[in-house]
PDBQT receptor file of N, H, CA, C and O in Angstrom, charges set to zero:
ATOM      1  N   UNK A   1      88.871 129.176 156.338  1.00  0.00    +0.000 N 
ATOM      2  CA  UNK A   1      88.084 128.000 156.007  1.00  0.00    +0.000 C 
ATOM      3  C   UNK A   1      88.777 126.735 156.571  1.00  0.00    +0.000 C 
ATOM      4  O   UNK A   1      88.094 125.816 157.021  1.00  0.00    +0.000 OA
ATOM      5  N   UNK A   2      90.047 126.684 156.550  1.00  0.00    +0.000 N 
ATOM      6  H   UNK A   2      90.602 127.430 156.184  1.00  0.00    +0.000 HD
ATOM      7  CA  UNK A   2      90.816 125.573 157.106  1.00  0.00    +0.000 C 
ATOM      8  C   UNK A   2      90.517 125.424 158.570  1.00  0.00    +0.000 C 
ATOM      9  O   UNK A   2      90.325 124.298 159.028  1.00  0.00    +0.000 OA
ATOM     10  N   UNK A   3      90.465 126.491 159.331  1.00  0.00    +0.000 N 
ATOM     11  H   UNK A   3      90.620 127.406 158.958  1.00  0.00    +0.000 HD
ATOM     12  CA  UNK A   3      90.204 126.474 160.759  1.00  0.00    +0.000 C 
ATOM     13  C   UNK A   3      88.764 125.957 161.046  1.00  0.00    +0.000 C 
ATOM     14  O   UNK A   3      88.549 125.206 161.997  1.00  0.00    +0.000 OA
ATOM     15  N   UNK A   4      87.796 126.371 160.213  1.00  0.00    +0.000 N 
ATOM     16  H   UNK A   4      87.970 126.981 159.441  1.00  0.00    +0.000 HD
ATOM     17  CA  UNK A   4      86.428 125.920 160.338  1.00  0.00    +0.000 C 
ATOM     18  C   UNK A   4      86.362 124.405 160.124  1.00  0.00    +0.000 C 
ATOM     19  O   UNK A   4      85.725 123.674 160.884  1.00  0.00    +0.000 OA
ATOM     20  N   UNK A   5      87.075 123.940 159.012  1.00  0.00    +0.000 N 
ATOM     21  H   UNK A   5      87.592 124.533 158.395  1.00  0.00    +0.000 HD
ATOM     22  CA  UNK A   5      87.005 122.463 158.848  1.00  0.00    +0.000 C 
ATOM     23  C   UNK A   5      87.696 121.620 159.888  1.00  0.00    +0.000 C 
ATOM     24  O   UNK A   5      87.275 120.499 160.174  1.00  0.00    +0.000 OA
ATOM     25  N   UNK A   6      88.784 122.173 160.470  1.00  0.00    +0.000 N 
ATOM     26  H   UNK A   6      89.125 123.084 160.237  1.00  0.00    +0.000 HD
ATOM     27  CA  UNK A   6      89.458 121.476 161.648  1.00  0.00    +0.000 C 
ATOM     28  C   UNK A   6      88.538 121.474 162.749  1.00  0.00    +0.000 C 
ATOM     29  O   UNK A   6      88.413 120.435 163.398  1.00  0.00    +0.000 OA
ATOM     30  N   UNK A   7      87.851 122.538 163.058  1.00  0.00    +0.000 N 
ATOM     31  H   UNK A   7      87.952 123.382 162.531  1.00  0.00    +0.000 HD
ATOM     32  CA  UNK A   7      86.928 122.515 164.239  1.00  0.00    +0.000 C 
ATOM     33  C   UNK A   7      85.801 121.522 163.978  1.00  0.00    +0.000 C 
ATOM     34  O   UNK A   7      85.487 120.732 164.869  1.00  0.00    +0.000 OA
ATOM     35  N   UNK A   8      85.175 121.522 162.796  1.00  0.00    +0.000 N 
ATOM     36  H   UNK A   8      85.429 122.164 162.073  1.00  0.00    +0.000 HD
ATOM     37  CA  UNK A   8      84.108 120.617 162.524  1.00  0.00    +0.000 C 
ATOM     38  C   UNK A   8      84.587 119.204 162.541  1.00  0.00    +0.000 C 
ATOM     39  O   UNK A   8      83.846 118.358 163.039  1.00  0.00    +0.000 OA
ATOM     40  N   UNK A   9      85.779 118.845 162.036  1.00  0.00    +0.000 N 
ATOM     41  H   UNK A   9      86.382 119.533 161.631  1.00  0.00    +0.000 HD
ATOM     42  CA  UNK A   9      86.389 117.569 162.131  1.00  0.00    +0.000 C 
ATOM     43  C   UNK A   9      86.574 117.058 163.528  1.00  0.00    +0.000 C 
ATOM     44  O   UNK A   9      86.436 115.868 163.811  1.00  0.00    +0.000 OA
ATOM     45  N   UNK A  10      86.910 118.042 164.445  1.00  0.00    +0.000 N 
ATOM     46  H   UNK A  10      87.022 119.009 164.216  1.00  0.00    +0.000 HD
ATOM     47  CA  UNK A  10      87.052 117.529 165.834  1.00  0.00    +0.000 C 
ATOM     48  C   UNK A  10      85.744 117.092 166.451  1.00  0.00    +0.000 C 
ATOM     49  O   UNK A  10      85.743 116.346 167.430  1.00  0.00    +0.000 OA
ATOM     50  N   UNK A  11      84.647 117.533 165.911  1.00  0.00    +0.000 N 
ATOM     51  H   UNK A  11      84.648 118.140 165.115  1.00  0.00    +0.000 HD
ATOM     52  CA  UNK A  11      83.323 117.084 166.376  1.00  0.00    +0.000 C 
ATOM     53  C   UNK A  11      82.682 116.052 165.484  1.00  0.00    +0.000 C 
ATOM     54  O   UNK A  11      81.507 115.710 165.613  1.00  0.00    +0.000 OA
ATOM     55  N   UNK A  12      83.550 115.545 164.525  1.00  0.00    +0.000 N 
ATOM     56  H   UNK A  12      84.505 115.822 164.421  1.00  0.00    +0.000 HD
ATOM     57  CA  UNK A  12      83.074 114.520 163.551  1.00  0.00    +0.000 C 
ATOM     58  C   UNK A  12      81.919 115.079 162.704  1.00  0.00    +0.000 C 
ATOM     59  O   UNK A  12      80.964 114.359 162.414  1.00  0.00    +0.000 OA
ATOM     60  N   UNK A  13      82.000 116.345 162.309  1.00  0.00    +0.000 N 
ATOM     61  H   UNK A  13      82.776 116.931 162.545  1.00  0.00    +0.000 HD
ATOM     62  CA  UNK A  13      81.055 116.957 161.481  1.00  0.00    +0.000 C 
ATOM     63  C   UNK A  13      81.753 117.381 160.175  1.00  0.00    +0.000 C 
ATOM     64  O   UNK A  13      82.976 117.518 160.134  1.00  0.00    +0.000 OA
ATOM     65  N   UNK A  14      80.916 117.598 159.054  1.00  0.00    +0.000 N 
ATOM     66  H   UNK A  14      79.923 117.487 159.088  1.00  0.00    +0.000 HD
ATOM     67  CA  UNK A  14      81.490 118.070 157.913  1.00  0.00    +0.000 C 
ATOM     68  C   UNK A  14      80.483 118.849 157.133  1.00  0.00    +0.000 C 
ATOM     69  O   UNK A  14      79.278 118.685 157.323  1.00  0.00    +0.000 OA
ATOM     70  N   UNK A  15      80.978 119.731 156.220  1.00  0.00    +0.000 N 
ATOM     71  H   UNK A  15      81.957 119.863 156.066  1.00  0.00    +0.000 HD
ATOM     72  CA  UNK A  15      80.169 120.606 155.326  1.00  0.00    +0.000 C 
ATOM     73  C   UNK A  15      79.720 119.774 154.141  1.00  0.00    +0.000 C 
ATOM     74  O   UNK A  15      80.525 119.043 153.565  1.00  0.00    +0.000 OA
ATOM     75  N   UNK A  16      78.425 119.870 153.756  1.00  0.00    +0.000 N 
ATOM     76  H   UNK A  16      77.771 120.464 154.224  1.00  0.00    +0.000 HD
ATOM     77  CA  UNK A  16      77.926 119.116 152.664  1.00  0.00    +0.000 C 
ATOM     78  C   UNK A  16      77.757 119.906 151.376  1.00  0.00    +0.000 C 
ATOM     79  O   UNK A  16      77.804 119.346 150.281  1.00  0.00    +0.000 OA
ATOM     80  N   UNK A  17      77.558 121.229 151.520  1.00  0.00    +0.000 N 
ATOM     81  H   UNK A  17      77.520 121.684 152.410  1.00  0.00    +0.000 HD
ATOM     82  CA  UNK A  17      77.267 122.028 150.368  1.00  0.00    +0.000 C 
ATOM     83  C   UNK A  17      78.626 122.455 149.700  1.00  0.00    +0.000 C 
ATOM     84  O   UNK A  17      79.412 123.197 150.289  1.00  0.00    +0.000 OA
ATOM     85  N   UNK A  18      78.854 121.974 148.498  1.00  0.00    +0.000 N 
ATOM     86  H   UNK A  18      78.216 121.372 148.019  1.00  0.00    +0.000 HD
ATOM     87  CA  UNK A  18      80.145 122.312 147.756  1.00  0.00    +0.000 C 
ATOM     88  C   UNK A  18      79.965 123.135 146.551  1.00  0.00    +0.000 C 
ATOM     89  O   UNK A  18      80.886 123.272 145.745  1.00  0.00    +0.000 OA
ATOM     90  N   UNK A  19      78.720 123.732 146.383  1.00  0.00    +0.000 N 
ATOM     91  H   UNK A  19      77.972 123.620 147.037  1.00  0.00    +0.000 HD
ATOM     92  CA  UNK A  19      78.375 124.506 145.341  1.00  0.00    +0.000 C 
ATOM     93  C   UNK A  19      77.899 125.900 145.764  1.00  0.00    +0.000 C 
ATOM     94  O   UNK A  19      77.413 126.031 146.888  1.00  0.00    +0.000 OA
ATOM     95  N   UNK A  20      78.010 126.982 144.912  1.00  0.00    +0.000 N 
ATOM     96  H   UNK A  20      78.405 126.876 144.000  1.00  0.00    +0.000 HD
ATOM     97  CA  UNK A  20      77.603 128.233 145.398  1.00  0.00    +0.000 C 
ATOM     98  C   UNK A  20      76.108 128.283 145.434  1.00  0.00    +0.000 C 
ATOM     99  O   UNK A  20      75.474 127.624 144.610  1.00  0.00    +0.000 OA
ATOM    100  N   UNK A  21      75.492 129.025 146.339  1.00  0.00    +0.000 N 
ATOM    101  H   UNK A  21      76.007 129.561 147.008  1.00  0.00    +0.000 HD
ATOM    102  CA  UNK A  21      73.985 129.060 146.417  1.00  0.00    +0.000 C 
ATOM    103  C   UNK A  21      73.514 130.537 146.335  1.00  0.00    +0.000 C 
ATOM    104  O   UNK A  21      72.314 130.803 146.402  1.00  0.00    +0.000 OA
ATOM    105  N   UNK A  22      74.429 131.462 146.195  1.00  0.00    +0.000 N 
ATOM    106  H   UNK A  22      75.404 131.246 146.140  1.00  0.00    +0.000 HD
ATOM    107  CA  UNK A  22      73.996 132.842 145.871  1.00  0.00    +0.000 C 
ATOM    108  C   UNK A  22      75.015 133.380 144.869  1.00  0.00    +0.000 C 
ATOM    109  O   UNK A  22      76.232 133.412 145.050  1.00  0.00    +0.000 OA
ATOM    110  N   UNK A  23      74.377 133.785 143.822  1.00  0.00    +0.000 N 
ATOM    111  H   UNK A  23      73.388 133.759 143.675  1.00  0.00    +0.000 HD
ATOM    112  CA  UNK A  23      75.214 134.196 142.642  1.00  0.00    +0.000 C 
ATOM    113  C   UNK A  23      74.782 135.568 142.206  1.00  0.00    +0.000 C 
ATOM    114  O   UNK A  23      73.651 135.766 141.761  1.00  0.00    +0.000 OA
ATOM    115  N   UNK A  24      75.713 136.546 142.337  1.00  0.00    +0.000 N 
ATOM    116  H   UNK A  24      76.632 136.385 142.698  1.00  0.00    +0.000 HD
ATOM    117  CA  UNK A  24      75.391 138.003 142.069  1.00  0.00    +0.000 C 
ATOM    118  C   UNK A  24      76.186 138.328 140.818  1.00  0.00    +0.000 C 
ATOM    119  O   UNK A  24      76.883 137.453 140.304  1.00  0.00    +0.000 OA
ATOM    120  N   UNK A  25      76.113 139.516 140.321  1.00  0.00    +0.000 N 
ATOM    121  H   UNK A  25      75.547 140.227 140.739  1.00  0.00    +0.000 HD
ATOM    122  CA  UNK A  25      76.754 139.912 139.055  1.00  0.00    +0.000 C 
ATOM    123  C   UNK A  25      78.311 139.677 139.100  1.00  0.00    +0.000 C 
ATOM    124  O   UNK A  25      78.871 139.145 138.141  1.00  0.00    +0.000 OA
ATOM    125  N   UNK A  26      78.942 140.038 140.113  1.00  0.00    +0.000 N 
ATOM    126  H   UNK A  26      78.487 140.470 140.892  1.00  0.00    +0.000 HD
ATOM    127  CA  UNK A  26      80.345 139.913 140.210  1.00  0.00    +0.000 C 
ATOM    128  C   UNK A  26      80.931 138.957 141.186  1.00  0.00    +0.000 C 
ATOM    129  O   UNK A  26      82.151 138.901 141.342  1.00  0.00    +0.000 OA
ATOM    130  N   UNK A  27      80.105 138.202 141.847  1.00  0.00    +0.000 N 
ATOM    131  H   UNK A  27      79.114 138.248 141.720  1.00  0.00    +0.000 HD
ATOM    132  CA  UNK A  27      80.618 137.274 142.914  1.00  0.00    +0.000 C 
ATOM    133  C   UNK A  27      79.709 136.152 143.158  1.00  0.00    +0.000 C 
ATOM    134  O   UNK A  27      78.510 136.287 142.916  1.00  0.00    +0.000 OA
ATOM    135  N   UNK A  28      80.197 135.023 143.631  1.00  0.00    +0.000 N 
ATOM    136  H   UNK A  28      81.172 134.913 143.827  1.00  0.00    +0.000 HD
ATOM    137  CA  UNK A  28      79.407 133.867 144.067  1.00  0.00    +0.000 C 
ATOM    138  C   UNK A  28      79.720 133.518 145.567  1.00  0.00    +0.000 C 
ATOM    139  O   UNK A  28      80.828 133.716 146.065  1.00  0.00    +0.000 OA
ATOM    140  N   UNK A  29      78.711 133.013 146.209  1.00  0.00    +0.000 N 
ATOM    141  H   UNK A  29      77.810 132.852 145.805  1.00  0.00    +0.000 HD
ATOM    142  CA  UNK A  29      78.877 132.734 147.626  1.00  0.00    +0.000 C 
ATOM    143  C   UNK A  29      78.281 131.416 147.920  1.00  0.00    +0.000 C 
ATOM    144  O   UNK A  29      77.371 130.991 147.209  1.00  0.00    +0.000 OA
ATOM    145  N   UNK A  30      78.777 130.682 149.010  1.00  0.00    +0.000 N 
ATOM    146  H   UNK A  30      79.517 131.028 149.588  1.00  0.00    +0.000 HD
ATOM    147  CA  UNK A  30      78.135 129.629 149.599  1.00  0.00    +0.000 C 
ATOM    148  C   UNK A  30      77.685 130.063 151.042  1.00  0.00    +0.000 C 
ATOM    149  O   UNK A  30      78.356 129.792 152.038  1.00  0.00    +0.000 OA
ATOM    150  N   UNK A  31      76.557 130.724 151.080  1.00  0.00    +0.000 N 
ATOM    151  H   UNK A  31      76.012 130.944 150.271  1.00  0.00    +0.000 HD
ATOM    152  CA  UNK A  31      76.114 131.364 152.322  1.00  0.00    +0.000 C 
ATOM    153  C   UNK A  31      75.371 130.476 153.234  1.00  0.00    +0.000 C 
ATOM    154  O   UNK A  31      75.311 130.730 154.437  1.00  0.00    +0.000 OA
ATOM    155  N   UNK A  32      74.818 129.470 152.726  1.00  0.00    +0.000 N 
ATOM    156  H   UNK A  32      74.867 129.263 151.749  1.00  0.00    +0.000 HD
ATOM    157  CA  UNK A  32      74.023 128.424 153.614  1.00  0.00    +0.000 C 
ATOM    158  C   UNK A  32      74.706 127.090 153.479  1.00  0.00    +0.000 C 
ATOM    159  O   UNK A  32      75.331 126.784 152.463  1.00  0.00    +0.000 OA
ATOM    160  N   UNK A  33      74.576 126.318 154.507  1.00  0.00    +0.000 N 
ATOM    161  H   UNK A  33      74.068 126.568 155.332  1.00  0.00    +0.000 HD
ATOM    162  CA  UNK A  33      75.210 124.982 154.490  1.00  0.00    +0.000 C 
ATOM    163  C   UNK A  33      74.387 124.089 155.403  1.00  0.00    +0.000 C 
ATOM    164  O   UNK A  33      73.559 124.511 156.211  1.00  0.00    +0.000 OA
ATOM    165  N   UNK A  34      74.685 122.850 155.202  1.00  0.00    +0.000 N 
ATOM    166  H   UNK A  34      75.358 122.508 154.546  1.00  0.00    +0.000 HD
ATOM    167  CA  UNK A  34      74.079 121.779 156.017  1.00  0.00    +0.000 C 
ATOM    168  C   UNK A  34      75.311 121.006 156.603  1.00  0.00    +0.000 C 
ATOM    169  O   UNK A  34      76.201 120.562 155.877  1.00  0.00    +0.000 OA
ATOM    170  N   UNK A  35      75.301 120.891 157.840  1.00  0.00    +0.000 N 
ATOM    171  H   UNK A  35      74.578 121.252 158.429  1.00  0.00    +0.000 HD
ATOM    172  CA  UNK A  35      76.374 120.040 158.509  1.00  0.00    +0.000 C 
ATOM    173  C   UNK A  35      75.841 118.785 158.940  1.00  0.00    +0.000 C 
ATOM    174  O   UNK A  35      74.735 118.783 159.482  1.00  0.00    +0.000 OA
ATOM    175  N   UNK A  36      76.514 117.642 158.764  1.00  0.00    +0.000 N 
ATOM    176  H   UNK A  36      77.412 117.643 158.323  1.00  0.00    +0.000 HD
ATOM    177  CA  UNK A  36      76.097 116.374 159.257  1.00  0.00    +0.000 C 
ATOM    178  C   UNK A  36      77.257 115.599 159.895  1.00  0.00    +0.000 C 
ATOM    179  O   UNK A  36      78.419 115.894 159.617  1.00  0.00    +0.000 OA
ATOM    180  N   UNK A  37      76.966 114.651 160.714  1.00  0.00    +0.000 N 
ATOM    181  H   UNK A  37      76.021 114.411 160.940  1.00  0.00    +0.000 HD
ATOM    182  CA  UNK A  37      77.913 113.800 161.386  1.00  0.00    +0.000 C 
ATOM    183  C   UNK A  37      78.452 112.767 160.397  1.00  0.00    +0.000 C 
ATOM    184  O   UNK A  37      77.725 112.032 159.729  1.00  0.00    +0.000 OA
ATOM    185  N   UNK A  38      79.767 112.771 160.358  1.00  0.00    +0.000 N 
ATOM    186  H   UNK A  38      80.358 113.368 160.900  1.00  0.00    +0.000 HD
ATOM    187  CA  UNK A  38      80.466 111.871 159.410  1.00  0.00    +0.000 C 
ATOM    188  C   UNK A  38      80.298 110.416 159.737  1.00  0.00    +0.000 C 
ATOM    189  O   UNK A  38      80.268 109.617 158.801  1.00  0.00    +0.000 OA
ATOM    190  N   UNK A  39      80.182 109.976 161.027  1.00  0.00    +0.000 N 
ATOM    191  H   UNK A  39      80.207 110.624 161.787  1.00  0.00    +0.000 HD
ATOM    192  CA  UNK A  39      80.099 108.653 161.395  1.00  0.00    +0.000 C 
ATOM    193  C   UNK A  39      78.645 108.106 161.264  1.00  0.00    +0.000 C 
ATOM    194  O   UNK A  39      78.454 106.898 161.119  1.00  0.00    +0.000 OA
ATOM    195  N   UNK A  40      77.638 108.987 161.315  1.00  0.00    +0.000 N 
ATOM    196  H   UNK A  40      77.793 109.968 161.432  1.00  0.00    +0.000 HD
ATOM    197  CA  UNK A  40      76.261 108.523 161.178  1.00  0.00    +0.000 C 
ATOM    198  C   UNK A  40      75.690 108.506 159.749  1.00  0.00    +0.000 C 
ATOM    199  O   UNK A  40      74.940 107.613 159.355  1.00  0.00    +0.000 OA
ATOM    200  N   UNK A  41      76.103 109.579 158.977  1.00  0.00    +0.000 N 
ATOM    201  H   UNK A  41      76.712 110.304 159.297  1.00  0.00    +0.000 HD
ATOM    202  CA  UNK A  41      75.479 109.795 157.674  1.00  0.00    +0.000 C 
ATOM    203  C   UNK A  41      76.505 109.879 156.649  1.00  0.00    +0.000 C 
ATOM    204  O   UNK A  41      77.008 110.984 156.443  1.00  0.00    +0.000 OA
ATOM    205  N   UNK A  42      76.906 108.826 155.947  1.00  0.00    +0.000 N 
ATOM    206  H   UNK A  42      76.498 107.928 156.115  1.00  0.00    +0.000 HD
ATOM    207  CA  UNK A  42      77.934 108.860 154.963  1.00  0.00    +0.000 C 
ATOM    208  C   UNK A  42      77.349 108.620 153.510  1.00  0.00    +0.000 C 
ATOM    209  O   UNK A  42      78.077 108.693 152.520  1.00  0.00    +0.000 OA
ATOM    210  N   UNK A  43      76.012 108.332 153.432  1.00  0.00    +0.000 N 
ATOM    211  H   UNK A  43      75.421 108.272 154.236  1.00  0.00    +0.000 HD
ATOM    212  CA  UNK A  43      75.443 108.140 152.158  1.00  0.00    +0.000 C 
ATOM    213  C   UNK A  43      74.372 109.179 151.965  1.00  0.00    +0.000 C 
ATOM    214  O   UNK A  43      73.240 108.980 152.406  1.00  0.00    +0.000 OA
ATOM    215  N   UNK A  44      74.691 110.290 151.314  1.00  0.00    +0.000 N 
ATOM    216  H   UNK A  44      75.610 110.452 150.956  1.00  0.00    +0.000 HD
ATOM    217  CA  UNK A  44      73.739 111.421 151.097  1.00  0.00    +0.000 C 
ATOM    218  C   UNK A  44      73.982 111.989 149.745  1.00  0.00    +0.000 C 
ATOM    219  O   UNK A  44      75.039 111.800 149.142  1.00  0.00    +0.000 OA
ATOM    220  N   UNK A  45      72.930 112.732 149.247  1.00  0.00    +0.000 N 
ATOM    221  H   UNK A  45      72.072 112.886 149.737  1.00  0.00    +0.000 HD
ATOM    222  CA  UNK A  45      73.028 113.517 148.082  1.00  0.00    +0.000 C 
ATOM    223  C   UNK A  45      72.452 114.952 148.424  1.00  0.00    +0.000 C 
ATOM    224  O   UNK A  45      71.474 115.112 149.154  1.00  0.00    +0.000 OA
ATOM    225  N   UNK A  46      73.108 115.908 147.863  1.00  0.00    +0.000 N 
ATOM    226  H   UNK A  46      73.903 115.778 147.270  1.00  0.00    +0.000 HD
ATOM    227  CA  UNK A  46      72.520 117.281 148.064  1.00  0.00    +0.000 C 
ATOM    228  C   UNK A  46      72.483 118.033 146.779  1.00  0.00    +0.000 C 
ATOM    229  O   UNK A  46      73.386 117.973 145.945  1.00  0.00    +0.000 OA
ATOM    230  N   UNK A  47      71.396 118.746 146.654  1.00  0.00    +0.000 N 
ATOM    231  H   UNK A  47      70.662 118.795 147.331  1.00  0.00    +0.000 HD
ATOM    232  CA  UNK A  47      71.149 119.506 145.387  1.00  0.00    +0.000 C 
ATOM    233  C   UNK A  47      70.711 120.962 145.656  1.00  0.00    +0.000 C 
ATOM    234  O   UNK A  47      70.071 121.259 146.664  1.00  0.00    +0.000 OA
ATOM    235  N   UNK A  48      71.066 121.825 144.752  1.00  0.00    +0.000 N 
ATOM    236  H   UNK A  48      71.586 121.584 143.932  1.00  0.00    +0.000 HD
ATOM    237  CA  UNK A  48      70.549 123.211 144.851  1.00  0.00    +0.000 C 
ATOM    238  C   UNK A  48      69.033 123.164 144.483  1.00  0.00    +0.000 C 
ATOM    239  O   UNK A  48      68.580 122.348 143.680  1.00  0.00    +0.000 OA
ATOM    240  N   UNK A  49      68.337 124.036 145.086  1.00  0.00    +0.000 N 
ATOM    241  H   UNK A  49      68.705 124.699 145.738  1.00  0.00    +0.000 HD
ATOM    242  CA  UNK A  49      66.827 124.085 144.842  1.00  0.00    +0.000 C 
ATOM    243  C   UNK A  49      66.450 125.549 144.663  1.00  0.00    +0.000 C 
ATOM    244  O   UNK A  49      66.425 126.324 145.619  1.00  0.00    +0.000 OA
ATOM    245  N   UNK A  50      66.156 125.908 143.412  1.00  0.00    +0.000 N 
ATOM    246  H   UNK A  50      66.176 125.278 142.636  1.00  0.00    +0.000 HD
ATOM    247  CA  UNK A  50      65.865 127.309 143.083  1.00  0.00    +0.000 C 
ATOM    248  C   UNK A  50      64.348 127.474 143.147  1.00  0.00    +0.000 C 
ATOM    249  O   UNK A  50      63.672 126.956 142.257  1.00  0.00    +0.000 OA
ATOM    250  N   UNK A  51      63.785 128.131 144.097  1.00  0.00    +0.000 N 
ATOM    251  H   UNK A  51      64.334 128.552 144.820  1.00  0.00    +0.000 HD
ATOM    252  CA  UNK A  51      62.282 128.249 144.177  1.00  0.00    +0.000 C 
ATOM    253  C   UNK A  51      61.872 129.710 143.595  1.00  0.00    +0.000 C 
ATOM    254  O   UNK A  51      60.684 130.020 143.495  1.00  0.00    +0.000 OA
ATOM    255  N   UNK A  52      62.791 130.483 143.262  1.00  0.00    +0.000 N 
ATOM    256  H   UNK A  52      63.756 130.231 143.344  1.00  0.00    +0.000 HD
ATOM    257  CA  UNK A  52      62.416 131.781 142.668  1.00  0.00    +0.000 C 
ATOM    258  C   UNK A  52      61.943 132.821 143.658  1.00  0.00    +0.000 C 
ATOM    259  O   UNK A  52      61.584 133.930 143.262  1.00  0.00    +0.000 OA
ATOM    260  N   UNK A  53      61.935 132.502 144.881  1.00  0.00    +0.000 N 
ATOM    261  H   UNK A  53      62.226 131.601 145.203  1.00  0.00    +0.000 HD
ATOM    262  CA  UNK A  53      61.354 133.398 145.920  1.00  0.00    +0.000 C 
ATOM    263  C   UNK A  53      62.496 134.086 146.690  1.00  0.00    +0.000 C 
ATOM    264  O   UNK A  53      62.267 135.169 147.228  1.00  0.00    +0.000 OA
ATOM    265  N   UNK A  54      63.618 133.563 146.767  1.00  0.00    +0.000 N 
ATOM    266  H   UNK A  54      63.805 132.683 146.330  1.00  0.00    +0.000 HD
ATOM    267  CA  UNK A  54      64.710 134.085 147.571  1.00  0.00    +0.000 C 
ATOM    268  C   UNK A  54      65.826 134.691 146.695  1.00  0.00    +0.000 C 
ATOM    269  O   UNK A  54      65.814 134.496 145.480  1.00  0.00    +0.000 OA
ATOM    270  N   UNK A  55      66.821 135.447 147.308  1.00  0.00    +0.000 N 
ATOM    271  H   UNK A  55      66.831 135.605 148.295  1.00  0.00    +0.000 HD
ATOM    272  CA  UNK A  55      67.908 135.956 146.550  1.00  0.00    +0.000 C 
ATOM    273  C   UNK A  55      68.998 134.887 146.513  1.00  0.00    +0.000 C 
ATOM    274  O   UNK A  55      70.087 135.193 146.027  1.00  0.00    +0.000 OA
ATOM    275  N   UNK A  56      68.792 133.673 146.982  1.00  0.00    +0.000 N 
ATOM    276  H   UNK A  56      67.908 133.425 147.377  1.00  0.00    +0.000 HD
ATOM    277  CA  UNK A  56      69.733 132.621 146.894  1.00  0.00    +0.000 C 
ATOM    278  C   UNK A  56      69.062 131.271 146.881  1.00  0.00    +0.000 C 
ATOM    279  O   UNK A  56      67.937 131.129 147.359  1.00  0.00    +0.000 OA
ATOM    280  N   UNK A  57      69.730 130.291 146.346  1.00  0.00    +0.000 N 
ATOM    281  H   UNK A  57      70.644 130.406 145.958  1.00  0.00    +0.000 HD
ATOM    282  CA  UNK A  57      69.098 129.000 146.273  1.00  0.00    +0.000 C 
ATOM    283  C   UNK A  57      69.017 128.242 147.598  1.00  0.00    +0.000 C 
ATOM    284  O   UNK A  57      69.873 128.387 148.470  1.00  0.00    +0.000 OA
ATOM    285  N   UNK A  58      68.018 127.470 147.717  1.00  0.00    +0.000 N 
ATOM    286  H   UNK A  58      67.323 127.352 147.008  1.00  0.00    +0.000 HD
ATOM    287  CA  UNK A  58      67.941 126.567 148.893  1.00  0.00    +0.000 C 
ATOM    288  C   UNK A  58      68.736 125.290 148.668  1.00  0.00    +0.000 C 
ATOM    289  O   UNK A  58      69.280 125.126 147.575  1.00  0.00    +0.000 OA
ATOM    290  N   UNK A  59      68.842 124.371 149.629  1.00  0.00    +0.000 N 
ATOM    291  H   UNK A  59      68.400 124.504 150.516  1.00  0.00    +0.000 HD
ATOM    292  CA  UNK A  59      69.430 123.108 149.455  1.00  0.00    +0.000 C 
ATOM    293  C   UNK A  59      68.488 122.040 149.839  1.00  0.00    +0.000 C 
ATOM    294  O   UNK A  59      67.688 122.166 150.766  1.00  0.00    +0.000 OA
ATOM    295  N   UNK A  60      68.607 120.947 149.077  1.00  0.00    +0.000 N 
ATOM    296  H   UNK A  60      69.257 120.845 148.324  1.00  0.00    +0.000 HD
ATOM    297  CA  UNK A  60      67.771 119.804 149.397  1.00  0.00    +0.000 C 
ATOM    298  C   UNK A  60      68.761 118.678 149.591  1.00  0.00    +0.000 C 
ATOM    299  O   UNK A  60      69.599 118.393 148.735  1.00  0.00    +0.000 OA
ATOM    300  N   UNK A  61      68.631 118.030 150.775  1.00  0.00    +0.000 N 
ATOM    301  H   UNK A  61      67.950 118.262 151.470  1.00  0.00    +0.000 HD
ATOM    302  CA  UNK A  61      69.559 116.893 151.066  1.00  0.00    +0.000 C 
ATOM    303  C   UNK A  61      68.725 115.680 151.329  1.00  0.00    +0.000 C 
ATOM    304  O   UNK A  61      67.712 115.739 152.026  1.00  0.00    +0.000 OA
ATOM    305  N   UNK A  62      69.158 114.567 150.762  1.00  0.00    +0.000 N 
ATOM    306  H   UNK A  62      69.981 114.519 150.195  1.00  0.00    +0.000 HD
ATOM    307  CA  UNK A  62      68.554 113.225 150.957  1.00  0.00    +0.000 C 
ATOM    308  C   UNK A  62      69.625 112.432 151.631  1.00  0.00    +0.000 C 
ATOM    309  O   UNK A  62      70.790 112.419 151.232  1.00  0.00    +0.000 OA
ATOM    310  N   UNK A  63      69.168 111.743 152.711  1.00  0.00    +0.000 N 
ATOM    311  H   UNK A  63      68.222 111.753 153.035  1.00  0.00    +0.000 HD
ATOM    312  CA  UNK A  63      70.125 110.896 153.409  1.00  0.00    +0.000 C 
ATOM    313  C   UNK A  63      69.620 109.490 153.480  1.00  0.00    +0.000 C 
ATOM    314  O   UNK A  63      68.513 109.204 153.937  1.00  0.00    +0.000 OA
ATOM    315  N   UNK A  64      70.501 108.602 152.993  1.00  0.00    +0.000 N 
ATOM    316  H   UNK A  64      71.400 108.835 152.621  1.00  0.00    +0.000 HD
ATOM    317  CA  UNK A  64      70.012 107.168 152.952  1.00  0.00    +0.000 C 
ATOM    318  C   UNK A  64      70.524 106.556 154.215  1.00  0.00    +0.000 C 
ATOM    319  O   UNK A  64      71.730 106.492 154.454  1.00  0.00    +0.000 OA
ATOM    320  N   UNK A  65      69.553 106.081 155.065  1.00  0.00    +0.000 N 
ATOM    321  H   UNK A  65      68.573 106.133 154.871  1.00  0.00    +0.000 HD
ATOM    322  CA  UNK A  65      69.838 105.528 156.358  1.00  0.00    +0.000 C 
ATOM    323  C   UNK A  65      69.547 103.989 156.170  1.00  0.00    +0.000 C 
ATOM    324  O   UNK A  65      68.421 103.596 155.865  1.00  0.00    +0.000 OA
ATOM    325  N   UNK A  66      70.565 103.171 156.356  1.00  0.00    +0.000 N 
ATOM    326  H   UNK A  66      71.480 103.490 156.604  1.00  0.00    +0.000 HD
ATOM    327  CA  UNK A  66      70.320 101.750 156.217  1.00  0.00    +0.000 C 
ATOM    328  C   UNK A  66      69.376 101.272 157.446  1.00  0.00    +0.000 C 
ATOM    329  O   UNK A  66      69.453 101.784 158.563  1.00  0.00    +0.000 OA
ATOM    330  N   UNK A  67      68.530 100.292 157.128  1.00  0.00    +0.000 N 
ATOM    331  H   UNK A  67      68.468  99.877 156.220  1.00  0.00    +0.000 HD
ATOM    332  CA  UNK A  67      67.714  99.710 158.117  1.00  0.00    +0.000 C 
ATOM    333  C   UNK A  67      68.438  98.616 158.848  1.00  0.00    +0.000 C 
ATOM    334  O   UNK A  67      69.058  97.761 158.215  1.00  0.00    +0.000 OA
ATOM    335  N   UNK A  68      68.383  98.613 160.091  1.00  0.00    +0.000 N 
ATOM    336  H   UNK A  68      67.880  99.307 160.605  1.00  0.00    +0.000 HD
ATOM    337  CA  UNK A  68      69.081  97.621 160.808  1.00  0.00    +0.000 C 
ATOM    338  C   UNK A  68      68.205  96.670 161.576  1.00  0.00    +0.000 C 
ATOM    339  O   UNK A  68      68.709  95.763 162.238  1.00  0.00    +0.000 OA
TER     340      UNK A  68
């Protein structure tokens, strides 16, 4: 994971999902993620979204972009 973060940082990207989105009987995973550019989008919120159709939760991200 450290190497992935270092590579993403070199491209000014970062991982936004910090919660597990697939929970099984004996383990939890973060199998899906959303990557965004650190310099462009620093004001965001991300939520798990359980729609009951998949074997894992989806993610919903809202990004606040200032009007210039």
